[in-house]
N, CA, C and O atoms as a Maestro MAE file, in Angstrom:
{
 s_m_m2io_version
 :::
 2.0.0
}

f_m_ct {
 s_m_title
 :::
 protein
 m_atom[356] {
  # First column is atom index #
  i_m_mmod_type
  r_m_x_coord
  r_m_y_coord
  r_m_z_coord
  i_m_residue_number
  s_m_chain_name
  s_m_pdb_residue_name
  s_m_pdb_atom_name
  i_m_atomic_number
  :::
  1 25 78.333 157.732 117.325 1 A "UNK " " N  " 7
  2 3 78.301 156.330 117.007 1 A "UNK " " CA " 6
  3 2 77.988 155.536 118.274 1 A "UNK " " C  " 6
  4 15 78.638 155.728 119.302 1 A "UNK " " O  " 8
  5 25 77.004 154.653 118.205 2 A "UNK " " N  " 7
  6 3 76.623 153.841 119.348 2 A "UNK " " CA " 6
  7 2 77.537 152.633 119.457 2 A "UNK " " C  " 6
  8 15 77.909 152.022 118.455 2 A "UNK " " O  " 8
  9 25 77.888 152.303 120.682 3 A "UNK " " N  " 7
  10 3 78.692 151.095 120.869 3 A "UNK " " CA " 6
  11 2 77.763 149.892 120.961 3 A "UNK " " C  " 6
  12 15 76.640 149.987 121.455 3 A "UNK " " O  " 8
  13 25 78.259 148.763 120.474 4 A "UNK " " N  " 7
  14 3 77.454 147.553 120.513 4 A "UNK " " CA " 6
  15 2 77.424 147.021 121.932 4 A "UNK " " C  " 6
  16 15 78.440 147.004 122.627 4 A "UNK " " O  " 8
  17 25 76.243 146.587 122.352 5 A "UNK " " N  " 7
  18 3 76.117 145.991 123.666 5 A "UNK " " CA " 6
  19 2 76.383 144.501 123.547 5 A "UNK " " C  " 6
  20 15 75.961 143.851 122.591 5 A "UNK " " O  " 8
  21 25 77.091 143.973 124.536 6 A "UNK " " N  " 7
  22 3 77.304 142.546 124.585 6 A "UNK " " CA " 6
  23 2 76.602 141.994 125.809 6 A "UNK " " C  " 6
  24 15 76.374 142.714 126.781 6 A "UNK " " O  " 8
  25 25 76.266 140.742 125.764 7 A "UNK " " N  " 7
  26 3 75.628 140.130 126.916 7 A "UNK " " CA " 6
  27 2 76.661 139.953 128.009 7 A "UNK " " C  " 6
  28 15 77.850 139.820 127.719 7 A "UNK " " O  " 8
  29 25 76.227 139.947 129.273 8 A "UNK " " N  " 7
  30 3 77.193 139.767 130.355 8 A "UNK " " CA " 6
  31 2 77.995 138.481 130.216 8 A "UNK " " C  " 6
  32 15 79.195 138.472 130.493 8 A "UNK " " O  " 8
  33 25 77.354 137.399 129.794 9 A "UNK " " N  " 7
  34 3 78.057 136.123 129.659 9 A "UNK " " CA " 6
  35 2 79.141 136.220 128.592 9 A "UNK " " C  " 6
  36 15 80.223 135.660 128.768 9 A "UNK " " O  " 8
  37 25 78.877 136.912 127.502 10 A "UNK " " N  " 7
  38 3 79.868 137.037 126.428 10 A "UNK " " CA " 6
  39 2 80.991 137.978 126.839 10 A "UNK " " C  " 6
  40 15 82.149 137.717 126.513 10 A "UNK " " O  " 8
  41 25 80.691 139.049 127.533 11 A "UNK " " N  " 7
  42 3 81.709 140.045 127.858 11 A "UNK " " CA " 6
  43 2 82.643 139.601 128.975 11 A "UNK " " C  " 6
  44 15 83.747 140.137 129.081 11 A "UNK " " O  " 8
  45 25 82.250 138.649 129.808 12 A "UNK " " N  " 7
  46 3 83.136 138.268 130.911 12 A "UNK " " CA " 6
  47 2 84.423 137.629 130.421 12 A "UNK " " C  " 6
  48 15 85.445 137.698 131.103 12 A "UNK " " O  " 8
  49 25 84.389 137.009 129.249 13 A "UNK " " N  " 7
  50 3 85.584 136.362 128.732 13 A "UNK " " CA " 6
  51 2 86.642 137.381 128.309 13 A "UNK " " C  " 6
  52 15 87.797 137.016 128.085 13 A "UNK " " O  " 8
  53 25 86.264 138.634 128.201 14 A "UNK " " N  " 7
  54 3 87.184 139.688 127.803 14 A "UNK " " CA " 6
  55 2 87.794 140.411 128.999 14 A "UNK " " C  " 6
  56 15 88.659 141.268 128.821 14 A "UNK " " O  " 8
  57 25 87.360 140.081 130.214 15 A "UNK " " N  " 7
  58 3 87.821 140.774 131.407 15 A "UNK " " CA " 6
  59 2 88.701 139.876 132.257 15 A "UNK " " C  " 6
  60 15 88.516 138.659 132.278 15 A "UNK " " O  " 8
  61 25 89.661 140.472 132.958 16 A "UNK " " N  " 7
  62 3 90.503 139.707 133.870 16 A "UNK " " CA " 6
  63 2 89.823 139.491 135.216 16 A "UNK " " C  " 6
  64 15 90.039 138.469 135.866 16 A "UNK " " O  " 8
  65 25 89.006 140.449 135.633 17 A "UNK " " N  " 7
  66 3 88.315 140.373 136.907 17 A "UNK " " CA " 6
  67 2 86.840 140.668 136.716 17 A "UNK " " C  " 6
  68 15 86.459 141.481 135.874 17 A "UNK " " O  " 8
  69 25 86.014 139.996 137.508 18 A "UNK " " N  " 7
  70 3 84.567 140.185 137.459 18 A "UNK " " CA " 6
  71 2 84.080 140.785 138.771 18 A "UNK " " C  " 6
  72 15 84.737 140.675 139.806 18 A "UNK " " O  " 8
  73 25 82.923 141.415 138.706 19 A "UNK " " N  " 7
  74 3 82.276 141.920 139.912 19 A "UNK " " CA " 6
  75 2 81.332 140.848 140.441 19 A "UNK " " C  " 6
  76 15 81.027 139.875 139.750 19 A "UNK " " O  " 8
  77 25 80.879 141.036 141.660 20 A "UNK " " N  " 7
  78 3 79.904 140.115 142.235 20 A "UNK " " CA " 6
  79 2 78.634 140.122 141.382 20 A "UNK " " C  " 6
  80 15 78.026 139.074 141.163 20 A "UNK " " O  " 8
  81 25 78.239 141.283 140.910 21 A "UNK " " N  " 7
  82 3 77.052 141.395 140.065 21 A "UNK " " CA " 6
  83 2 77.211 140.599 138.762 21 A "UNK " " C  " 6
  84 15 76.255 139.988 138.285 21 A "UNK " " O  " 8
  85 25 78.411 140.608 138.196 22 A "UNK " " N  " 7
  86 3 78.642 139.859 136.958 22 A "UNK " " CA " 6
  87 2 78.593 138.349 137.176 22 A "UNK " " C  " 6
  88 15 78.081 137.621 136.326 22 A "UNK " " O  " 8
  89 25 79.121 137.868 138.311 23 A "UNK " " N  " 7
  90 3 79.013 136.427 138.552 23 A "UNK " " CA " 6
  91 2 77.578 136.045 138.867 23 A "UNK " " C  " 6
  92 15 77.138 134.945 138.533 23 A "UNK " " O  " 8
  93 25 76.842 136.955 139.512 24 A "UNK " " N  " 7
  94 3 75.425 136.721 139.775 24 A "UNK " " CA " 6
  95 2 74.684 136.537 138.462 24 A "UNK " " C  " 6
  96 15 73.890 135.608 138.315 24 A "UNK " " O  " 8
  97 25 74.939 137.408 137.526 25 A "UNK " " N  " 7
  98 3 74.292 137.342 136.225 25 A "UNK " " CA " 6
  99 2 74.711 136.088 135.452 25 A "UNK " " C  " 6
  100 15 73.869 135.406 134.869 25 A "UNK " " O  " 8
  101 25 76.008 135.788 135.449 26 A "UNK " " N  " 7
  102 3 76.524 134.626 134.718 26 A "UNK " " CA " 6
  103 2 75.913 133.329 135.247 26 A "UNK " " C  " 6
  104 15 75.537 132.453 134.468 26 A "UNK " " O  " 8
  105 25 75.815 133.209 136.575 27 A "UNK " " N  " 7
  106 3 75.287 131.990 137.185 27 A "UNK " " CA " 6
  107 2 73.767 131.999 137.325 27 A "UNK " " C  " 6
  108 15 73.161 130.980 137.656 27 A "UNK " " O  " 8
  109 25 73.155 133.157 137.070 28 A "UNK " " N  " 7
  110 3 71.711 133.312 137.209 28 A "UNK " " CA " 6
  111 2 71.247 132.951 138.625 28 A "UNK " " C  " 6
  112 15 70.337 132.146 138.818 28 A "UNK " " O  " 8
  113 25 71.902 133.574 139.599 29 A "UNK " " N  " 7
  114 3 71.571 133.369 141.005 29 A "UNK " " CA " 6
  115 2 71.252 134.725 141.626 29 A "UNK " " C  " 6
  116 15 71.467 135.769 141.010 29 A "UNK " " O  " 8
  117 25 70.744 134.694 142.838 30 A "UNK " " N  " 7
  118 3 70.435 135.946 143.535 30 A "UNK " " CA " 6
  119 2 71.728 136.623 143.987 30 A "UNK " " C  " 6
  120 15 72.786 135.996 144.041 30 A "UNK " " O  " 8
  121 25 71.626 137.893 144.304 31 A "UNK " " N  " 7
  122 3 72.783 138.632 144.801 31 A "UNK " " CA " 6
  123 2 73.234 138.051 146.139 31 A "UNK " " C  " 6
  124 15 74.433 137.995 146.414 31 A "UNK " " O  " 8
  125 25 72.294 137.622 146.966 32 A "UNK " " N  " 7
  126 3 72.633 136.989 148.243 32 A "UNK " " CA " 6
  127 2 73.477 135.745 148.009 32 A "UNK " " C  " 6
  128 15 74.489 135.547 148.683 32 A "UNK " " O  " 8
  129 25 73.075 134.909 147.066 33 A "UNK " " N  " 7
  130 3 73.834 133.698 146.746 33 A "UNK " " CA " 6
  131 2 75.220 134.046 146.210 33 A "UNK " " C  " 6
  132 15 76.200 133.387 146.556 33 A "UNK " " O  " 8
  133 25 75.308 135.066 145.376 34 A "UNK " " N  " 7
  134 3 76.603 135.487 144.827 34 A "UNK " " CA " 6
  135 2 77.538 135.921 145.957 34 A "UNK " " C  " 6
  136 15 78.717 135.565 145.951 34 A "UNK " " O  " 8
  137 25 77.029 136.683 146.920 35 A "UNK " " N  " 7
  138 3 77.873 137.103 148.045 35 A "UNK " " CA " 6
  139 2 78.243 135.913 148.931 35 A "UNK " " C  " 6
  140 15 79.347 135.870 149.474 35 A "UNK " " O  " 8
  141 25 77.343 134.958 149.082 36 A "UNK " " N  " 7
  142 3 77.671 133.748 149.839 36 A "UNK " " CA " 6
  143 2 78.814 132.995 149.153 36 A "UNK " " C  " 6
  144 15 79.698 132.465 149.826 36 A "UNK " " O  " 8
  145 25 78.799 132.946 147.823 37 A "UNK " " N  " 7
  146 3 79.866 132.274 147.086 37 A "UNK " " CA " 6
  147 2 81.215 132.937 147.322 37 A "UNK " " C  " 6
  148 15 82.204 132.251 147.579 37 A "UNK " " O  " 8
  149 25 81.267 134.264 147.238 38 A "UNK " " N  " 7
  150 3 82.558 134.950 147.369 38 A "UNK " " CA " 6
  151 2 83.135 134.839 148.776 38 A "UNK " " C  " 6
  152 15 84.312 135.132 148.985 38 A "UNK " " O  " 8
  153 25 82.331 134.426 149.728 39 A "UNK " " N  " 7
  154 3 82.831 134.236 151.089 39 A "UNK " " CA " 6
  155 2 83.187 132.782 151.395 39 A "UNK " " C  " 6
  156 15 83.601 132.467 152.511 39 A "UNK " " O  " 8
  157 25 83.030 131.899 150.415 40 A "UNK " " N  " 7
  158 3 83.440 130.500 150.603 40 A "UNK " " CA " 6
  159 2 84.962 130.401 150.531 40 A "UNK " " C  " 6
  160 15 85.607 131.145 149.793 40 A "UNK " " O  " 8
  161 25 85.523 129.482 151.297 41 A "UNK " " N  " 7
  162 3 86.986 129.311 151.299 41 A "UNK " " CA " 6
  163 2 87.502 128.752 149.987 41 A "UNK " " C  " 6
  164 15 88.655 128.994 149.630 41 A "UNK " " O  " 8
  165 25 86.679 128.010 149.262 42 A "UNK " " N  " 7
  166 3 87.136 127.388 148.014 42 A "UNK " " CA " 6
  167 2 86.810 128.223 146.774 42 A "UNK " " C  " 6
  168 15 87.000 127.756 145.651 42 A "UNK " " O  " 8
  169 25 86.328 129.434 146.960 43 A "UNK " " N  " 7
  170 3 85.947 130.287 145.838 43 A "UNK " " CA " 6
  171 2 87.053 131.294 145.544 43 A "UNK " " C  " 6
  172 15 87.566 131.930 146.465 43 A "UNK " " O  " 8
  173 25 87.431 131.450 144.261 44 A "UNK " " N  " 7
  174 3 88.501 132.397 143.927 44 A "UNK " " CA " 6
  175 2 88.021 133.847 144.037 44 A "UNK " " C  " 6
  176 15 87.071 134.249 143.367 44 A "UNK " " O  " 8
  177 25 88.682 134.610 144.877 45 A "UNK " " N  " 7
  178 3 88.267 135.994 145.081 45 A "UNK " " CA " 6
  179 2 89.488 136.845 145.410 45 A "UNK " " C  " 6
  180 15 90.448 136.365 146.011 45 A "UNK " " O  " 8
  181 25 89.440 138.106 145.012 46 A "UNK " " N  " 7
  182 3 90.497 139.063 145.324 46 A "UNK " " CA " 6
  183 2 89.844 140.295 145.948 46 A "UNK " " C  " 6
  184 15 88.788 140.746 145.504 46 A "UNK " " O  " 8
  185 25 90.480 140.822 146.973 47 A "UNK " " N  " 7
  186 3 89.991 142.033 147.622 47 A "UNK " " CA " 6
  187 2 90.961 143.168 147.326 47 A "UNK " " C  " 6
  188 15 92.166 143.055 147.552 47 A "UNK " " O  " 8
  189 25 90.412 144.252 146.820 48 A "UNK " " N  " 7
  190 3 91.182 145.470 146.559 48 A "UNK " " CA " 6
  191 2 90.550 146.555 147.421 48 A "UNK " " C  " 6
  192 15 89.593 147.215 147.015 48 A "UNK " " O  " 8
  193 25 91.099 146.724 148.604 49 A "UNK " " N  " 7
  194 3 90.454 147.612 149.563 49 A "UNK " " CA " 6
  195 2 89.124 146.992 149.960 49 A "UNK " " C  " 6
  196 15 89.072 145.853 150.423 49 A "UNK " " O  " 8
  197 25 88.061 147.743 149.777 50 A "UNK " " N  " 7
  198 3 86.730 147.207 150.094 50 A "UNK " " CA " 6
  199 2 86.042 146.616 148.866 50 A "UNK " " C  " 6
  200 15 84.897 146.172 148.945 50 A "UNK " " O  " 8
  201 25 86.742 146.612 147.730 51 A "UNK " " N  " 7
  202 3 86.172 146.078 146.489 51 A "UNK " " CA " 6
  203 2 86.450 144.585 146.359 51 A "UNK " " C  " 6
  204 15 87.571 144.125 146.577 51 A "UNK " " O  " 8
  205 25 85.413 143.842 146.003 52 A "UNK " " N  " 7
  206 3 85.520 142.405 145.780 52 A "UNK " " CA " 6
  207 2 85.590 142.177 144.279 52 A "UNK " " C  " 6
  208 15 84.731 142.645 143.531 52 A "UNK " " O  " 8
  209 25 86.612 141.459 143.842 53 A "UNK " " N  " 7
  210 3 86.731 141.096 142.435 53 A "UNK " " CA " 6
  211 2 87.027 139.614 142.339 53 A "UNK " " C  " 6
  212 15 87.675 139.038 143.213 53 A "UNK " " O  " 8
  213 25 86.546 139.005 141.272 54 A "UNK " " N  " 7
  214 3 86.708 137.579 141.055 54 A "UNK " " CA " 6
  215 2 87.528 137.401 139.779 54 A "UNK " " C  " 6
  216 15 87.111 137.859 138.716 54 A "UNK " " O  " 8
  217 25 88.698 136.739 139.865 55 A "UNK " " N  " 7
  218 3 89.504 136.524 138.668 55 A "UNK " " CA " 6
  219 2 88.775 135.590 137.702 55 A "UNK " " C  " 6
  220 15 88.346 134.502 138.089 55 A "UNK " " O  " 8
  221 25 88.637 136.015 136.448 56 A "UNK " " N  " 7
  222 3 87.818 135.309 135.467 56 A "UNK " " CA " 6
  223 2 88.254 133.866 135.237 56 A "UNK " " C  " 6
  224 15 87.429 132.956 135.319 56 A "UNK " " O  " 8
  225 25 89.535 133.641 134.952 57 A "UNK " " N  " 7
  226 3 90.009 132.286 134.675 57 A "UNK " " CA " 6
  227 2 89.741 131.320 135.818 57 A "UNK " " C  " 6
  228 15 89.130 130.273 135.602 57 A "UNK " " O  " 8
  229 25 90.184 131.644 137.031 58 A "UNK " " N  " 7
  230 3 89.898 130.756 138.162 58 A "UNK " " CA " 6
  231 2 88.400 130.591 138.434 58 A "UNK " " C  " 6
  232 15 87.960 129.515 138.838 58 A "UNK " " O  " 8
  233 25 87.619 131.647 138.216 59 A "UNK " " N  " 7
  234 3 86.166 131.534 138.396 59 A "UNK " " CA " 6
  235 2 85.575 130.514 137.424 59 A "UNK " " C  " 6
  236 15 84.798 129.649 137.829 59 A "UNK " " O  " 8
  237 25 85.940 130.613 136.144 60 A "UNK " " N  " 7
  238 3 85.410 129.673 135.157 60 A "UNK " " CA " 6
  239 2 85.885 128.251 135.450 60 A "UNK " " C  " 6
  240 15 85.135 127.298 135.239 60 A "UNK " " O  " 8
  241 25 87.122 128.096 135.934 61 A "UNK " " N  " 7
  242 3 87.619 126.774 136.323 61 A "UNK " " CA " 6
  243 2 86.832 126.243 137.523 61 A "UNK " " C  " 6
  244 15 86.533 125.050 137.590 61 A "UNK " " O  " 8
  245 25 86.496 127.121 138.469 62 A "UNK " " N  " 7
  246 3 85.704 126.742 139.640 62 A "UNK " " CA " 6
  247 2 84.333 126.239 139.204 62 A "UNK " " C  " 6
  248 15 83.860 125.212 139.691 62 A "UNK " " O  " 8
  249 25 83.698 126.963 138.286 63 A "UNK " " N  " 7
  250 3 82.384 126.544 137.767 63 A "UNK " " CA " 6
  251 2 82.517 125.195 137.072 63 A "UNK " " C  " 6
  252 15 81.715 124.290 137.302 63 A "UNK " " O  " 8
  253 25 83.531 125.063 136.222 64 A "UNK " " N  " 7
  254 3 83.748 123.832 135.473 64 A "UNK " " CA " 6
  255 2 83.953 122.638 136.403 64 A "UNK " " C  " 6
  256 15 83.460 121.543 136.132 64 A "UNK " " O  " 8
  257 25 84.677 122.852 137.493 65 A "UNK " " N  " 7
  258 3 84.958 121.751 138.422 65 A "UNK " " CA " 6
  259 2 83.708 121.287 139.167 65 A "UNK " " C  " 6
  260 15 83.693 120.198 139.742 65 A "UNK " " O  " 8
  261 25 82.678 122.098 139.158 66 A "UNK " " N  " 7
  262 3 81.436 121.749 139.843 66 A "UNK " " CA " 6
  263 2 80.299 121.398 138.882 66 A "UNK " " C  " 6
  264 15 79.147 121.258 139.292 66 A "UNK " " O  " 8
  265 25 80.633 121.260 137.615 67 A "UNK " " N  " 7
  266 3 79.625 120.954 136.600 67 A "UNK " " CA " 6
  267 2 79.726 119.482 136.218 67 A "UNK " " C  " 6
  268 15 80.800 118.985 135.876 67 A "UNK " " O  " 8
  269 25 78.608 118.807 136.281 68 A "UNK " " N  " 7
  270 3 78.565 117.396 135.909 68 A "UNK " " CA " 6
  271 2 77.777 117.250 134.608 68 A "UNK " " C  " 6
  272 15 76.643 117.716 134.500 68 A "UNK " " O  " 8
  273 25 78.386 116.606 133.636 69 A "UNK " " N  " 7
  274 3 77.712 116.293 132.382 69 A "UNK " " CA " 6
  275 2 77.678 114.776 132.274 69 A "UNK " " C  " 6
  276 15 78.730 114.142 132.205 69 A "UNK " " O  " 8
  277 25 76.480 114.179 132.258 70 A "UNK " " N  " 7
  278 3 76.383 112.719 132.180 70 A "UNK " " CA " 6
  279 2 77.075 112.168 130.933 70 A "UNK " " C  " 6
  280 15 77.098 112.809 129.883 70 A "UNK " " O  " 8
  281 25 77.637 110.966 131.074 71 A "UNK " " N  " 7
  282 3 78.344 110.335 129.960 71 A "UNK " " CA " 6
  283 2 77.470 110.204 128.722 71 A "UNK " " C  " 6
  284 15 77.954 110.394 127.606 71 A "UNK " " O  " 8
  285 25 76.183 109.881 128.899 72 A "UNK " " N  " 7
  286 3 75.321 109.712 127.735 72 A "UNK " " CA " 6
  287 2 75.121 111.022 126.979 72 A "UNK " " C  " 6
  288 15 74.927 111.005 125.763 72 A "UNK " " O  " 8
  289 25 75.165 112.153 127.675 73 A "UNK " " N  " 7
  290 3 75.066 113.445 126.997 73 A "UNK " " CA " 6
  291 2 76.353 113.744 126.237 73 A "UNK " " C  " 6
  292 15 76.316 114.269 125.123 73 A "UNK " " O  " 8
  293 25 77.482 113.411 126.838 74 A "UNK " " N  " 7
  294 3 78.750 113.570 126.135 74 A "UNK " " CA " 6
  295 2 78.763 112.731 124.864 74 A "UNK " " C  " 6
  296 15 79.215 113.199 123.819 74 A "UNK " " O  " 8
  297 25 78.274 111.501 124.941 75 A "UNK " " N  " 7
  298 3 78.229 110.620 123.767 75 A "UNK " " CA " 6
  299 2 77.297 111.200 122.708 75 A "UNK " " C  " 6
  300 15 77.617 111.173 121.519 75 A "UNK " " O  " 8
  301 25 76.158 111.718 123.124 76 A "UNK " " N  " 7
  302 3 75.209 112.338 122.197 76 A "UNK " " CA " 6
  303 2 75.869 113.527 121.483 76 A "UNK " " C  " 6
  304 15 75.755 113.667 120.265 76 A "UNK " " O  " 8
  305 25 76.551 114.371 122.244 77 A "UNK " " N  " 7
  306 3 77.221 115.537 121.655 77 A "UNK " " CA " 6
  307 2 78.299 115.106 120.670 77 A "UNK " " C  " 6
  308 15 78.459 115.705 119.607 77 A "UNK " " O  " 8
  309 25 79.036 114.061 121.034 78 A "UNK " " N  " 7
  310 3 80.096 113.569 120.160 78 A "UNK " " CA " 6
  311 2 79.512 113.069 118.842 78 A "UNK " " C  " 6
  312 15 80.046 113.376 117.776 78 A "UNK " " O  " 8
  313 25 78.433 112.311 118.901 79 A "UNK " " N  " 7
  314 3 77.816 111.752 117.694 79 A "UNK " " CA " 6
  315 2 77.141 112.837 116.857 79 A "UNK " " C  " 6
  316 15 77.264 112.843 115.632 79 A "UNK " " O  " 8
  317 25 76.455 113.723 117.490 80 A "UNK " " N  " 7
  318 3 75.667 114.722 116.782 80 A "UNK " " CA " 6
  319 2 76.492 115.909 116.292 80 A "UNK " " C  " 6
  320 15 76.266 116.424 115.196 80 A "UNK " " O  " 8
  321 25 77.430 116.329 117.096 81 A "UNK " " N  " 7
  322 3 78.151 117.563 116.789 81 A "UNK " " CA " 6
  323 2 79.660 117.380 116.653 81 A "UNK " " C  " 6
  324 15 80.371 118.327 116.316 81 A "UNK " " O  " 8
  325 25 80.148 116.179 116.910 82 A "UNK " " N  " 7
  326 3 81.575 115.939 116.803 82 A "UNK " " CA " 6
  327 2 82.382 116.637 117.874 82 A "UNK " " C  " 6
  328 15 83.572 116.895 117.692 82 A "UNK " " O  " 8
  329 25 81.741 116.946 118.997 83 A "UNK " " N  " 7
  330 3 82.457 117.616 120.075 83 A "UNK " " CA " 6
  331 2 82.134 116.955 121.396 83 A "UNK " " C  " 6
  332 15 81.110 116.288 121.545 83 A "UNK " " O  " 8
  333 25 83.007 117.148 122.334 84 A "UNK " " N  " 7
  334 3 82.820 116.591 123.656 84 A "UNK " " CA " 6
  335 2 82.789 117.743 124.653 84 A "UNK " " C  " 6
  336 15 83.612 118.656 124.580 84 A "UNK " " O  " 8
  337 25 81.863 117.701 125.563 85 A "UNK " " N  " 7
  338 3 81.796 118.717 126.604 85 A "UNK " " CA " 6
  339 2 82.938 118.434 127.568 85 A "UNK " " C  " 6
  340 15 83.054 117.313 128.063 85 A "UNK " " O  " 8
  341 25 83.790 119.428 127.849 86 A "UNK " " N  " 7
  342 3 84.996 119.173 128.630 86 A "UNK " " CA " 6
  343 2 84.786 118.970 130.120 86 A "UNK " " C  " 6
  344 15 85.765 118.779 130.841 86 A "UNK " " O  " 8
  345 25 83.583 119.001 130.605 87 A "UNK " " N  " 7
  346 3 83.335 118.881 132.040 87 A "UNK " " CA " 6
  347 2 83.251 117.417 132.439 87 A "UNK " " C  " 6
  348 15 82.727 116.587 131.696 87 A "UNK " " O  " 8
  349 25 83.763 117.115 133.601 88 A "UNK " " N  " 7
  350 3 83.693 115.757 134.118 88 A "UNK " " CA " 6
  351 2 83.050 115.809 135.499 88 A "UNK " " C  " 6
  352 15 83.255 116.760 136.253 88 A "UNK " " O  " 8
  353 25 82.298 114.816 135.811 89 A "UNK " " N  " 7
  354 3 81.618 114.819 137.094 89 A "UNK " " CA " 6
  355 2 82.156 113.855 138.071 89 A "UNK " " C  " 6
  356 15 81.657 113.770 139.193 89 A "UNK " " O  " 8
  :::
 }
 m_bond[355] {
  # First column is bond index #
  i_m_from
  i_m_to
  i_m_order
  :::
  1 1 2 1
  2 2 3 1
  3 3 4 2
  4 3 5 1
  5 5 6 1
  6 6 7 1
  7 7 8 2
  8 7 9 1
  9 9 10 1
  10 10 11 1
  11 11 12 2
  12 11 13 1
  13 13 14 1
  14 14 15 1
  15 15 16 2
  16 15 17 1
  17 17 18 1
  18 18 19 1
  19 19 20 2
  20 19 21 1
  21 21 22 1
  22 22 23 1
  23 23 24 2
  24 23 25 1
  25 25 26 1
  26 26 27 1
  27 27 28 2
  28 27 29 1
  29 29 30 1
  30 30 31 1
  31 31 32 2
  32 31 33 1
  33 33 34 1
  34 34 35 1
  35 35 36 2
  36 35 37 1
  37 37 38 1
  38 38 39 1
  39 39 40 2
  40 39 41 1
  41 41 42 1
  42 42 43 1
  43 43 44 2
  44 43 45 1
  45 45 46 1
  46 46 47 1
  47 47 48 2
  48 47 49 1
  49 49 50 1
  50 50 51 1
  51 51 52 2
  52 51 53 1
  53 53 54 1
  54 54 55 1
  55 55 56 2
  56 55 57 1
  57 57 58 1
  58 58 59 1
  59 59 60 2
  60 59 61 1
  61 61 62 1
  62 62 63 1
  63 63 64 2
  64 63 65 1
  65 65 66 1
  66 66 67 1
  67 67 68 2
  68 67 69 1
  69 69 70 1
  70 70 71 1
  71 71 72 2
  72 71 73 1
  73 73 74 1
  74 74 75 1
  75 75 76 2
  76 75 77 1
  77 77 78 1
  78 78 79 1
  79 79 80 2
  80 79 81 1
  81 81 82 1
  82 82 83 1
  83 83 84 2
  84 83 85 1
  85 85 86 1
  86 86 87 1
  87 87 88 2
  88 87 89 1
  89 89 90 1
  90 90 91 1
  91 91 92 2
  92 91 93 1
  93 93 94 1
  94 94 95 1
  95 95 96 2
  96 95 97 1
  97 97 98 1
  98 98 99 1
  99 99 100 2
  100 99 101 1
  101 101 102 1
  102 102 103 1
  103 103 104 2
  104 103 105 1
  105 105 106 1
  106 106 107 1
  107 107 108 2
  108 107 109 1
  109 109 110 1
  110 110 111 1
  111 111 112 2
  112 111 113 1
  113 113 114 1
  114 114 115 1
  115 115 116 2
  116 115 117 1
  117 117 118 1
  118 118 119 1
  119 119 120 2
  120 119 121 1
  121 121 122 1
  122 122 123 1
  123 123 124 2
  124 123 125 1
  125 125 126 1
  126 126 127 1
  127 127 128 2
  128 127 129 1
  129 129 130 1
  130 130 131 1
  131 131 132 2
  132 131 133 1
  133 133 134 1
  134 134 135 1
  135 135 136 2
  136 135 137 1
  137 137 138 1
  138 138 139 1
  139 139 140 2
  140 139 141 1
  141 141 142 1
  142 142 143 1
  143 143 144 2
  144 143 145 1
  145 145 146 1
  146 146 147 1
  147 147 148 2
  148 147 149 1
  149 149 150 1
  150 150 151 1
  151 151 152 2
  152 151 153 1
  153 153 154 1
  154 154 155 1
  155 155 156 2
  156 155 157 1
  157 157 158 1
  158 158 159 1
  159 159 160 2
  160 159 161 1
  161 161 162 1
  162 162 163 1
  163 163 164 2
  164 163 165 1
  165 165 166 1
  166 166 167 1
  167 167 168 2
  168 167 169 1
  169 169 170 1
  170 170 171 1
  171 171 172 2
  172 171 173 1
  173 173 174 1
  174 174 175 1
  175 175 176 2
  176 175 177 1
  177 177 178 1
  178 178 179 1
  179 179 180 2
  180 179 181 1
  181 181 182 1
  182 182 183 1
  183 183 184 2
  184 183 185 1
  185 185 186 1
  186 186 187 1
  187 187 188 2
  188 187 189 1
  189 189 190 1
  190 190 191 1
  191 191 192 2
  192 191 193 1
  193 193 194 1
  194 194 195 1
  195 195 196 2
  196 195 197 1
  197 197 198 1
  198 198 199 1
  199 199 200 2
  200 199 201 1
  201 201 202 1
  202 202 203 1
  203 203 204 2
  204 203 205 1
  205 205 206 1
  206 206 207 1
  207 207 208 2
  208 207 209 1
  209 209 210 1
  210 210 211 1
  211 211 212 2
  212 211 213 1
  213 213 214 1
  214 214 215 1
  215 215 216 2
  216 215 217 1
  217 217 218 1
  218 218 219 1
  219 219 220 2
  220 219 221 1
  221 221 222 1
  222 222 223 1
  223 223 224 2
  224 223 225 1
  225 225 226 1
  226 226 227 1
  227 227 228 2
  228 227 229 1
  229 229 230 1
  230 230 231 1
  231 231 232 2
  232 231 233 1
  233 233 234 1
  234 234 235 1
  235 235 236 2
  236 235 237 1
  237 237 238 1
  238 238 239 1
  239 239 240 2
  240 239 241 1
  241 241 242 1
  242 242 243 1
  243 243 244 2
  244 243 245 1
  245 245 246 1
  246 246 247 1
  247 247 248 2
  248 247 249 1
  249 249 250 1
  250 250 251 1
  251 251 252 2
  252 251 253 1
  253 253 254 1
  254 254 255 1
  255 255 256 2
  256 255 257 1
  257 257 258 1
  258 258 259 1
  259 259 260 2
  260 259 261 1
  261 261 262 1
  262 262 263 1
  263 263 264 2
  264 263 265 1
  265 265 266 1
  266 266 267 1
  267 267 268 2
  268 267 269 1
  269 269 270 1
  270 270 271 1
  271 271 272 2
  272 271 273 1
  273 273 274 1
  274 274 275 1
  275 275 276 2
  276 275 277 1
  277 277 278 1
  278 278 279 1
  279 279 280 2
  280 279 281 1
  281 281 282 1
  282 282 283 1
  283 283 284 2
  284 283 285 1
  285 285 286 1
  286 286 287 1
  287 287 288 2
  288 287 289 1
  289 289 290 1
  290 290 291 1
  291 291 292 2
  292 291 293 1
  293 293 294 1
  294 294 295 1
  295 295 296 2
  296 295 297 1
  297 297 298 1
  298 298 299 1
  299 299 300 2
  300 299 301 1
  301 301 302 1
  302 302 303 1
  303 303 304 2
  304 303 305 1
  305 305 306 1
  306 306 307 1
  307 307 308 2
  308 307 309 1
  309 309 310 1
  310 310 311 1
  311 311 312 2
  312 311 313 1
  313 313 314 1
  314 314 315 1
  315 315 316 2
  316 315 317 1
  317 317 318 1
  318 318 319 1
  319 319 320 2
  320 319 321 1
  321 321 322 1
  322 322 323 1
  323 323 324 2
  324 323 325 1
  325 325 326 1
  326 326 327 1
  327 327 328 2
  328 327 329 1
  329 329 330 1
  330 330 331 1
  331 331 332 2
  332 331 333 1
  333 333 334 1
  334 334 335 1
  335 335 336 2
  336 335 337 1
  337 337 338 1
  338 338 339 1
  339 339 340 2
  340 339 341 1
  341 341 342 1
  342 342 343 1
  343 343 344 2
  344 343 345 1
  345 345 346 1
  346 346 347 1
  347 347 348 2
  348 347 349 1
  349 349 350 1
  350 350 351 1
  351 351 352 2
  352 351 353 1
  353 353 354 1
  354 354 355 1
  355 355 356 2
  :::
 }
}
């Protein structure tokens, strides 16, 4: 029986920790940029020996805190879909 493949973006929500490669894929950035991120002082990262892991919840909160959604887009989403994008700029 074949297992179903999930996209990296969908599967990260099921994991407690992510790899540098997974954050690279999620953010659609180069591997160099992903490694630069994990070395920032404000980026959530855990080191297990020589392994770098990124805690999923804090990572998603970090992304959210740096995402700006213009007010007019929030209003459009509210009118069209009855939802508000939770990001604030």
